[in-house]
C-alpha positions in Angstrom: -51.5 46.8 5.9 -49.8 45.2 2.9 -51.9 46.0 -0.2 -52.7 43.0 -3.3 -49.6 45.3 -5.3 -47.1 44.6 -2.5 -47.8 41.2 -2.1 -47.8 40.2 -5.9 -43.5 41.8 -6.1 -42.8 40.1 -2.9 -44.2 36.9 -4.1 -42.7 37.5 -7.6 -39.2 37.5 -6.1 -39.7 34.1 -4.2 -41.0 32.5 -7.1 -37.4 33.9 -8.8 -34.9 32.9 -5.5 -36.9 29.5 -5.9 -36.6 28.7 -9.4 -33.1 29.6 -9.7 -32.6 26.8 -6.8 -35.9 24.9 -8.0 -32.4 22.1 -10.0 -30.7 21.9 -6.6 -33.2 21.4 -4.7 -35.1 18.6 -7.4 -32.4 16.3 -8.1 -31.7 16.5 -4.1 -34.6 15.3 -3.3 -34.8 13.3 -6.5 -30.9 11.0 -5.1 -32.2 11.1 -1.0 -35.7 11.4 -0.6 -36.9 7.2 -1.5 -39.7 7.0 -4.3 -39.3 11.0 -5.6 -37.4 9.9 -8.2 -40.7 9.3 -10.4 -42.4 12.4 -8.7 -40.0 13.7 -9.6 -39.7 13.2 -13.4 -42.8 14.1 -14.6 -44.2 17.7 -12.1 -40.7 19.1 -12.3 -41.2 20.2 -15.7 -44.5 21.6 -16.1 -42.8 23.6 -12.6 -40.1 24.5 -15.4 -42.9 25.9 -17.7 -45.2 27.4 -15.9 -43.0 29.0 -13.3 -42.8 32.0 -15.5 -46.1 32.6 -16.3 -46.9 33.4 -12.9 -43.3 34.9 -12.0 -44.8 37.8 -15.4 -48.9 37.2 -13.6 -47.3 38.1 -10.1 -45.4 41.1 -12.0 -47.6 42.4 -14.0 -49.8 42.0 -10.4 -47.2 44.0 -8.6 -47.6 47.4 -10.9 -51.4 46.8 -10.7 -51.7 46.2 -14.1 -54.7 43.5 -13.3 -52.3 40.3 -14.5 -54.5 37.2 -13.0 -51.8 34.8 -12.4 -54.5 32.2 -12.0 -55.7 33.0 -15.2 -52.2 32.5 -16.7 -52.2 29.5 -16.0 -55.2 28.3 -16.7 -54.1 30.0 -20.0 -51.3 27.8 -20.3 -53.3 24.0 -19.2 -55.4 25.4 -22.4 -53.7 25.8 -24.7 -50.7 22.7 -23.3 -53.9 20.3 -23.5 -55.4 19.0 -26.8 -58.9 19.4 -27.7 -59.6 22.9 -26.2 -59.1 26.8 -27.4 -55.3 27.9 -27.7 -54.8 31.1 -25.7 -54.1 34.6 -28.1 -51.2 35.5 -25.8 -49.6 32.3 -26.8 -50.9 31.4 -30.5 -47.9 32.7 -33.0 -48.6 35.9 -34.6 -50.6 35.0 -38.8 -48.1 36.4 -41.6 -49.6 38.9 -43.5 -51.0 39.1 -46.1 -50.3 39.4 -49.4 -51.8 41.8 -51.2 
């Protein structure tokens, strides 16, 4: 039976492989599927932006570091949504105070 770490490692490799060919797939989908171009134009940037966070979370899970893909995605969405708290991971590091 496969454990969570093994499944996360496999999923991370799949996501990484898909993201390598994602621009070509999206271009073909937008060109050859009627009505897909406007949907692709809206969804594709969000997928490209979220993919590194998903990969990072899957890598952490594969190394048994307690990564959580869902929590990483929620933190990203909160960080990008006005009025919601920024993620401390994504927020800029404050400059040290002058003494």
